[in-house]
N, C-alpha and C positions, 0 to 999 in steps of 0.2 A: 491739744485745743481740742475742743468741742465742733464737730462740724452742724452748722447750720445753712438754711437754704434762704433765698434772696425775699424780701418779704414785701410785701404790698400794701401802699396804702387807699387804694381801691376799692370803695364799698360795692361790693358784687354781692349778687347772691348765690354762694352753693358753686364757686368757681371751681375748675381744677389746675393744677400745673403739672408736664411732665418735667420726671426732674429727673436728670440725668450726671453722670458726673463723667468730664472729661476726658480722664483715663481708662476708663470705661471702654470696650467697645465689643457689642453683642454680635453673638454666630450662633449658629443652630447648637443643641448639645450632642457633645461628643465630636464635633466635627472639629476641633483645634479652632477654630475660629474665636469662639466665646473666650476672652484672656483681658488681662489687663496690662498696662504696658507690661514690655517684657519680661517674663521670671518676676515681675513686682510683683505686690502683695493691691488686694482694692484698696483704693485712699480710707485712710479712716480719720485722719485729723486734716480733711481739707477744711480753709478757712471759711471758703464759700461754694455753695455746690451749684450751680446753675440753671435755672428754671428755663425749658427750651418749651416750644408745643406741643399740647396735648392733641389728641386725635378723639376723644372719646368723651360722653359728656356724666355728668354725674346726675343718676334718679334717688332722691331721700324721700323715702317712701312712693306714693302712685299719684302722678300730675305733671304740672309745666315746669322744668326746670331750665337751668342756664348753662351752658358750655362754655368755654373760653375758647377762642380764636387769636392764636396768636402770629407770627409771621412765619417761623422757620418748621416743618414738621419733622418729627424723627419717630421711626414707628418702632413701637418697642419688640423685644423678642417675645412673641408667643407659640408655644407647641399645642398644636387639636384648635377646633373651632373659636372665634374670638367669641366673648360678649357683647352685646347690643352695646351701641353708643348711648340708648338711652337711658340703659341702667348699669354702669359700669361699679359692678362690685369686685373684681378678681379680686380673690384673695393675694393674688402676684406672690407665691411660695416659690422657689427654686423651681425652675420649667424644667429641669432634667428628671424631675421627681419626688424628690428630695420634702419633707417638713420643716426644712430652715429656712430664713428670707437668703432670696437669693439678688442678683443683679438689681430686680428692681424693688426691694422693698429691702428697707436697714431697722434697727432699734431692733423695739421687742414685740415687735417685729410692725413698722407702717410701711404701707405701698406710697411709692414716692410720687407717682405722677396724679394720684388722687388727696393725698393724705390721708387714708382710710386706714382707723387701727383694725388689727386681726389677732388673732390671736387661736393659737394651736393645740388644742387636747387629743392627743392617743391616749385612749383608752384602754383598748386589747388590738392585736391583729394575728391572727392564726397564720400557716404557713401553708404553702402551696398554692397552684393555679388561680390566680382571682381570688385570694384567701379573703372570709369574709373579717370583718375589721370597723370598730367602731373608734372613728375620730370627728370630735367637736369645735366646729369652730365659729371663733366669736367674729361678728363681722360690721362697723359699727352701721354704715354705709348700708349694709342690707337691713331693709325695715320689717320685712315680711315674718310670716311665722310659721319657723319649723319644726319637728319633733321636740326639741325643747324651748321651743317659746322664740319670742322675736328676739332678732339679732344672731340665733345661733343656727348656724347647719352641720350637720351630720354626713355621716357616710351611706345614710340611706335616706336623704335630700331629695329625690329627683322626680320633676311634674311637668307637666305641658298645662300650657295655660294659652287663650285665642283671644284677639282682639280684632278692629276693625270687621266685625262681621263676620269673622276668620276668617278673613284672608291674610291674617298674622297668628301665626304661631311661635309661643317661647317655652323652650327648653332648659329648667331649671338645673342646675348641675351644683354641687355639692360643694365648689371651689366658690361660690358664688357669682359665678357665670350665667347672664339671663341669654340664651343665645336665639337669634333671630331668624325666623322661617318665612318666605314671603308665599301663597298661595300660589303655584300657574295652573289657570284654569282648563289647559288643553288636557293636560296627563290629570289633574286633579290633587297632585302631591304638592307637599309645602317644599320645596329646597329652602336649603340656608343662605341668607342673606351676604353673601360674598361672590366675589368675581366669578368663580370658578369651582358652583357649590360641587360637593361629596355629597356631602349627610343630607338626606330626606327622611319626609313624615308620610304616609300613607294610613288613610281611613280603612276600614274594615266595615262590612255589610252589617255589623253588629253595633258599631259606634266605637268600638274601641280604636286604636292606634300602636303602629308600630314604626320606631326610629329607627333608622339603619345610619348609625352614626360613623365620624370619620375615623372611627378603629376598623372599620369594618365587621363590628358588634352590631346586637340589636338590644331596643328596649321595646317594652310592649307596655300601654297603659289602658286603663280604664276609659269610661265615658267621661268623666269628670276629670280626667287626666292626673289619677293614681298611677305609680309603675307599681304593675304588676310581674312582669322579668326584667332582667337585665343580662345578658348574652354574650359572649365574647366570639373572637373569629374560631374558636375552637371547639365550642359546642360550651363550654362551661358557663355555668350559671346561676342567677342569686333568682329564690321565686319570693315575692312577697306577699303577702297573707293579711286580710283583713277582720276586723269587724267592726263594720260602718266604716267609715273613715279613721277608725284608730288602728294603727300601725299592730299587729300583732307578733308578727314574726318573717324573717329573712332565714330561709334555708338554700344552702347551697346543695350544686349536683350532685356533692357527695354524700349527702346526706347528714350533715353537721349545720345546726342554726342556730341564730340567736332569737332570744326572745326578749316580748316589752311586755313590761306590767304597767297599767296604769291606776294612777287615783283619782277620779274624774275626769279633767282635760288634761291630767299634767301627766309625764314620763317620769316613775319615781324608780321603775329599777329596771335594768337589763343584763341580761342572763347570757353569758359569751358561751359557745360551744361546750366548753368543760362544765356548766351550770352554775360556775362563779357567778357570783351577783356584784351589779353596781350600782349605789344606789344616788338618786340626784335630789335635793332640795330647791324649793321656791320660796318667792316674797308673793306675797295674795297679791292680787290688784294692784301690782306695780302700774300696768298700763290702764288703769281701766277696771271696772265691774268685770272679772271672772277671767282677767287677762293676766297671768302672772309671768315672773322673773325669773329664768335661773339663777339662785342664791350659791351653792355649792355640788360640789362632788365630792362624794365616800367611795375611793378606789380601794379591793381587798388588796391584803398584805399583813405582816406581822413588825411593824405595827401598823393598822391601817391608817391611809392616809386623807384626811379632810382637806378638799382645796376650797376656800371661800372666795366668793367674785364680791368686788366690792364694786358700788354704783352710786359713785360721792358727788358727783356733779347734777345739783338742782336742778338748770337748767335742759339735764336730757336724762330723763328717767330712764335709756338704755345703753348710756356711758360707758363703758367698763373702765373704773380705773384706777385697778388694780387686782391683785391676787393674794392670799395667805394660806400658807401650807401647816396646818392644823395650829392655827390661832399667830400665826408670827409669818406678819408682813413681809413678802417675798419682793413685788413689782406695785409700781405705780407709772400712773398714764396720765395726761394732761391734755386740754382740747379748745380749739378758741370757739367763737361766734358763729361760726360757721360750721361746726362739727370733723375739721378737721385736727388730727392729732398735734401738736405741740411741743412735746417732748414725753419719751418714755425712762425711766431707769429703774435699776436692780437696789433694792434694801443698800440704805446707806449710799445713795449717789453711785452707785456703780454702774460703768455703762451708760452713761446719760447719753442723753439724745436729744436736740433743740432743733424743732421746724419752723419754718416761717417760708410764707408762698407767694410768687408774685403772678399775678394772672393781667394780661395785657385788654382783653375784651371778653364778651357772652353772647352765648348764641341761643336762642329758647328753643330748646325741644321737647317732648312729649314722652312722659314715661308708660312704662310699658304697664300690664294690668299685673295685680297681684297674681302669685300662684296659686293653686287651690292649697288650704291650708288642711291642714294634716290632722286637727280634729275638728269635731264641729261647732266649738265656742269662740274659738282663739280669733 
């Protein structure tokens, strides 16, 4: 029997629902508390998955949006800093560090408490501490522009943005989070917006910034909010080099590097540390004049693999509706009028998941500012 979620008849704008399976008990990674019913696998054939209270708002784009307000609240398991409630775009992959759907996402996959469709594509990864890697993540509810255009984030998409006269800072993370920091006028620092903040941001005399993150690492940013270095607790780092606003390379402290090759404002090739090239194609003007949409990725090997990305929903230019490998359809996704995923499946109807949503009320919240664009014209 196919899982389904409780559906709503309320005509609400961009509501959310925190969807939880009653048989799941969440706990910290590795603690032994995160488990299903004793020695039972996670439920795969539930008739109904109950919609309980959401904790965070959904920001689609940049402006005023609604968040739901239900009676019961259950905190989802989140490792590290929380995304700001004004822009709930977590990809919600395995919180223990994997790139597969965890207890908070199902299907191919869909984030259960927002209906956000995400798609993880790992092009390459290296070995060692803080290894260089290129992972691209399609995130339907993240509408800003990353290195690969709108809706696509990558391992290198870190940035800072400010609002409310610089009283609020927003740190963009590659997994879709927008972490909110509030200015403490006494210290001149921005502290993460949580009860007991660990992470904070300092501004230097030259106008640049350092973010001291919750993993005891440091990130430095230019005056415009572009990341220039990411360093972990042990002193291993990545250096980011730009030509204007175009990222040219990311260099590991070991000397290995990833190189970016641009054609106008489109990132068309990436060279891994061994010099192997990965190619990317775009559909011109899909989001308006000069704003292209990622259409394909060509991955090296024998034979070469071409991944084609489909956007077949005329209502939403950025809605990923599936992908093909070397011309053979592999997956299909569908959305409702509020941009939430309602179905995912593989070719032939394999592993089909159906989703619907039940939201009792909404609350108006303001969306954060757009993060800095990685190129000049997107």
